[in-house]
Residue, then its C-alpha position, 0 to 999 in steps of 0.5 A: m484526517s483519514h483517507y476516508d475523507i477523500d473520495y476517489t470515485n471520479v479522480p483520474n488515475a485514482e490509484d496513483k493519487a491514492i498512493a501519492d496521498t498516502v506518501d504525503w499522509l505518512g510524511g514523505q517518501e522515506r517513511f513510505d518506503k520504510v513501511n513499504v518494505e515491512l508490508r512487502t515482507a508481510v505480504e510475501q509471508g502471506a499477509t491478507l488484505a484484512w491484515v494489511q488494512l488493519a496494520l495501515s489503520f494504525a497509521g491512519v491509512r484506510g479505505f481505498p488507499a490501503k487496498v491499492w497499496y496491498d494490491r500493488l504489493k501483492a502484484e509485485v510479490e506474485k510477479n517476483s515469485l513467478a520470475g523466481g526472484h525477489e526485487p527490493s521495493 
């Protein structure tokens, strides 16, 4: 199953649901957190949405959940760079 199988169009809190589904798909919060650290580092170093989507596709995470994950990481990185620091995720 890939996340293309799930239609988030009319789902309340679709972004949160997409992340929750991704956590489940990856096998739990611990695995998600490990991937999140690596992706965050990549985004801090300039990884684009396309790069993150490609990387996540190898784990079966595609479409809306991959975009949401990238958007959240990008927002965190930008927030931290404006604050002049780095907070671990």
